[in-house]
N, C-alpha and C positions, 0 to 999 in steps of 0.2 A: 535418269540415273541408272548406271549399270546394275544388273541383277545381283551380282555378288556384294556390291555396296549396300543395296537395299536389304539383303538378307543379314548382313553384318549389323546394320542399324537396328533391325528388328530384334536380333539376338541381344544386343547391348541393352536395349530398352527393357526386354524381358528380365534380364539379370539385374536391372537397376543400376547399371554401371554408368549410364549417361545421364547427366543433369541438363535438361533444356532450360537454360536460364539459371540465375543464381539461387532461386528459392525452390527448385524442384527437389522433391524427396528422392533420396538415393537408398535403395534397399541394401546395396553393397556397403555403403558407409554405415548404415544402421547396424548391420550384422558385425562389422568390424568393431564398433563401439560396444555392442552387446557381449562379444566374446573376449574383449580385451581384459587383461588382468586388472582387477579393481584395486588391489593393494599388493605390496610386496609380500612374497611368501616368507614365512618364518624360517630361519636357518635351522638345518637339521642338528639335533643334539649330538655332540661328540662322544658323550658317554651316557650310559643308562645305568641308573641304580637298579637294584633288585626290584624295588617297588614300581619303577617306571617301566621296566621291561614288559613287553606284551605277554599275556598269559599263554601258556602252551595249549594248543588246540589239538583235538583228536583229528584223525583223517576225515571222519564224517563231518565234523564241524567246519574244517577248512573247505571241504567241497561245498557245503551249504553256503558258507560265506562268499566263496567265489561265484556261486550261482546267483546269489543276491546282487553282487556287484555287477555282474554281466547284465542282469535284468535291468538294473538301474541305469547302466550305460546305454542299453538299447532304448529305454524309455526316454532318456535325455536326447539321444540322436533323433528319435521320432519327433520329439517336441521341437527340436531345432529345425528339422525339415519343415514342420508345420509353420513355425514362426517365419522361416525364410519365404515360404509360399505366401503367407499373409503380407510380408514386407513387399513382395513383388506386386501383390494386388493393391496395396496402398500406393505404390509408385504409379500404378496405372490409374487409380481412382482418387481416393482421399484418405485421410487419417482415421476415418470412422468406420471402415470396413469391419464387419462382424463375421465370425465363423459360425459353424453349426451349433456351437454352444452359446452363441451370443456374445462371445468375448472379442474385444478389440486388440489390436497390436499393442496398445499402451498397457492394457491389463497384463499381457504376457511379459512386457518389458520390465514392469516393476517387480516381477518375481525373480529376475536375474540379478546377480550381485553388482552389476555395473550401472550406476545411475546416469552415466554419460549418455547412454542410449535413450533414456527417458527424456533427458534434457534436449537432445537432438529432436526427438519426436514431437515435443511440445512446441517447437518452432512452427509447426504446421497446423496449429489451432485444432487439436483434437477436442471432441465434445466429452467433457468429464461427467456429464449427466447420464451417459449411456449405462444401462444395466444389462448384465448377462441374463441367461434364462433362469438362473437361480436368484435373480434380484440383486446381485452384488454390483457395486460400482468400483472404479479404480481405487477409491479411497479405502474400500473394504480389503482389497488385495494388499494395499499398502500397510494397513494395520495388521494383517495376517503374517507379516514378515517381509514386506517389500524393502526395496533398497533405499527408500527415502528421496528418490529423485523427483517425485511429484510434489513434494512439500513447497519448494521455492515457487513453483508455478502457481500452485493453489494460493499461496500467501499473497502473490501479486494480484491474483483475481479478487481476493477479498479486500485487499488494500484499495483497489480501484472502485469497488462497490462503495466503500466508506468515503473515498475522495469525492465521488459523484453523488453522495447522499442517497444512494440506492440501498436503503437499509433492509427492505424486504428481500432484495436479491441476496444481500449478505446473509440474512437468516436462512434463506433457501439453500445456499451453499453450505452453511454450517450443518443443516439437517442432513445433507448428503454425506458429510464427514470431512469436508475441507477444514484445514487448520490454519488460523490466522498467524501472520508473522508480525508480532507486536513491535519488533525493532524497526519496521518500516513506518510505523505510525508515530509521527512526531507530535509536538504540542498542539499543532493546528487540528489534527484529527481528534485528539483527546478533547479539546475544547469544543470542536464542532459537534461531536456526538452528544455531549452534554447539553449544549445550547439547543440542539434539535430535539432533545427529549428522548434520544435513542439510548436509554440508560443500560439496557441489556447488552447492546453492542459495546458500550464503554467498558462495562465490567468484563466482557469477554476479552477485549484486547488488553485491558489493564492487568488482568491476572497473569497474562503471559509476558508482560513487559519486564525488562530489567533496566529501565532508565532511572537513574538516580533521582532526577528531579520530578518524576511523575507524582509521587504521593503529595508533595507540597503543592504542585500545580493543580492537581485534582482537587485538593482541599479548597484552593482559591476559587476554582471554577464552580464547585458545588456551592460554596458560600455565596458567590455572586448570584447564582440561579435562585437559591433559596430566598435571599434578601430582596432580590429584584422582583421575582415573580411569585414568591411564596410557595414554591414547588416542593411539597413534602416528599414526592417520589425521589427527588435528588438526594434528600437527606437519608431516606431509607436505603438507597443504593450505597451512599457513602459510609454510613455507620454499620449497616447489617452485612453487606457483601464485601466491603473493602476495609472496614475498620479505620476509616479516616476521621480526623478531627475536622468538623465542618467550620471551625473558627480559625483555621490556619490561614488567615488572610493578612494582607499588609498591615503594618503597625498602626498607621493613622486611621484605618477603618475599623479596627477592633475596638477602639474607644467609643465610636459612635456608629454601630452597625446599621442603625435605621437610616443613615445617610444614603444608602443605596436606594431605599424605598422613596425617600424624599426626592432624590435625583430623578428616578424613573417617573414619578408622578408630576414632575415639573413644579414642585412647591418651592418657588424661588425665595420666598421670605424665610422659610425654615433653613434653606441652604445658606442664605446670607448670614443668618444667625450663627450657624456652625462655623462659617468661614471667618466671622468676626472674632471667634474665640480660638481658632486654629489656623495655622498657615496653610494656604492652598498650595500644596506641593505637587510633585509629579504624580504620585499614586492617586491623590484625590482628583486631580484633573483628568487622569486617565479613566477613572471610574465614571466620571461625568461624560466623557466622550463616548464611552461604551454604552451607557445606559440612559443618559438624561436627554433633556430637550435642548434645542439650539439656544434658547434664552438662558438656561442655567449655565451652559457651556460658555456663552458670551460673557456673563457676569463673572464667572470664575476666571476666565482669561484676564479680565481687568484686575483681578486680585492675585494673579499667579506669581509665585516667587521661585518656581523651580528652574531647572536648567535643561529640560528635555522637551522644549516646545515643538521642535520639528518632528519628534517621534509621534506626536499626537495626530499629525496629518496622515501618517501611515496607519495608525489605529482606525481612524475614521474611514479611510479609503478601503481598508480590508473588510470592514463591517458593512460597507455598502450604504452608509448613511449620508446622503447627499447634502442635506441641510446642515448637519454637524460639520461635514467636510468644508463647506463654504464658510461656516462660522470660524473654524480653526484657521483656515487660510486668511480670512479677513483679520484675524487676531495676530497675524505676524508670522505664522508658520510658513516655511519655505517649501513650495510645491516641487522645487527642483532639488530637494535634499536627497542625500544618499544615506542609507543606514550602514551599520558595521559590516554587512555582508555584500555591500555594493548594490543593493536593491533600490529601485526607484519607487516613487509613489504610484506610478502607472502600473508597476508590477503588482503591488498590493491591491490596487483598484481592480485589476484583472482577476485577482483571486476571489473577489466578491461576486463575480459573475453578473454585476449590475451594469447594464449598458449606459444608463444615465450618469453614473459615477465615473465610468471610464471616459465618456464624452467630455465631461467637465474637466477632468484631469488633462486630457489631450489639449483642451483649449488653453490651459495655463502653462503647459510644459514647453521647455525649450527644445529645439531640434536635437541638441546633443543628448538630452535625457530621453527623448522619444526613441532614439535608436540605440540606447545604451544596453549593455549586457551586465549581468551580475558577476560576482567573483568566480562563478563556475563557468560563465560564458553563455548563460541563457537569457533570451530576450523576454519581453512582456508576453509574447505569443505563448511561450511555455506555460506561464502562469494561467493564461486563459484556458489552455488545454487541461491543465491540472484541475481547474474548476469545472471542466466538462461544459464550457460555454462556447458553442459555435458562433453565437451572435457577437460576443466580445472578440473572439479571434478574428472574425471577418472585419469588424470595425477597426481593429488595430492594423490589419493588413491594408485596408483601404486608406488609412491615414499615415502611411509611410513607415510603419514599424516593420523592420526587416527581420525575417526569420533567421535564427542562428543554427549552426550545425549541431548545437547541444540541445535544441528544443524538442527533440524526440523523446517521448515519455518511455 
């Protein structure tokens, strides 16, 4: 390589202007985002009233004001030079470079008014646990007047902790100051945290939620947990922390709340007595599929008068209950059914993270359903990744399930 080309390449790399590969950090791009206007400037007033007019300053006051403005401008220029130097160091090394104060580039970025620079920097996996020499994290800088750019990234981190049932990691991030994004947490996350007994995590995301159906759904889940497992902690959470009514459950179960306990214990005679006096409808069968034994489910299927039989196989697959799944399938539920979102039973089985359930569904599934995608374009591989199950993901790929372009989380 000619010497002048080599020198030019070195200069470009030092300035951060060359990106080797798609994912290389560019200090030039970072500084452009950092200094770009964050919002349109307010138009200048055309007229000033006497009250709005700036007060008249003495010559000494004007000189002092000018001195302060120049000092502030010098400090800003000094800070910008330091940040630019750190950006070049990040381009050479990684996003976790710290200066003499222990601060990272991300800590400086949240102090500027443009959140786009923070968003760009988070693409390079910065460590949000790093503390500066005063013991502060990037979340502390965010609370002290940051630009808000770190919140979406932190929200996704916490969401992934809940999705993968890593509740201790979720709590650790919360102690650091990360804020959850409750809007990311749908009904599956709310139900999962309750079923797993992570009541503090449930309360944490529930309080920040603005989902209209959450109070009703939360009441249903709390009631099921109480009645099925006799869990007083769920009731204390629901009543004391959230103010929910623990009896806001489906109509046919409010008449006989002990039915849940009877189902869970497999007391078939008592369940039959209930069914002899009441029609076995969709909600009753769904509760049996969720909580009861295969024997009780089989008997209820023989008395079933509802119209949502195929939905039960989705319920059993998602909960990873192989015996109940086989019972529902033998009772006439179609393993090749689709729900209203275009999802297959295989997708719900992958959500369970249970290899045995997924294997059973694969045996019963048609080739068309095996390679199907949902209404968003995601295959069953996406659902296995959502459940953080590498074993299920590998099993699907080995059995001809094709990965979709939409499968990236």
